[in-house]
C-alpha angles and dihedrals in degrees: 000000000000104000141018124222128199125244086250089058090051093050089061090066110091107210115185140170119240138169122238107236101170135025125190134175115255106208093167093062117108090229124032108280146151129233107231128198110203131192112219096178112228090010089062134225119326133182129223140176114227130186095214102116096117096059103028134055117211093244091052091056097055113107091005116138117230139178119242143170104243103181102065117112115262114273125210112226110180104306093336128092113216112208102183141019117243110214129225145151118259114230120171091339092308125109120231109199121240114229140163117270091233131025113277136179114286110255094031113155119245112222 
């Protein structure tokens, strides 16, 4: 591990649970990706680009709950503006999405 952060640094990261409500192909992306629309409850709807096309089909992602960082600044990716960062575990260059074990309220805080 290269650097250490303080607990105060960690508390600045806003991790929330949301439900994927729309999935679109993203042909303009440099690497194969989907454009996700995610419902975070009271926080609203946010969009994200996710390089998860090898392990997930679009129809399998709909209504799936995920964990995301919701307080990063927006990031322009081609003609798409990503508003949150969906989290996953990297395994053999693929990303396996993190998700709650049981269904929870959209917008729930991850601690």
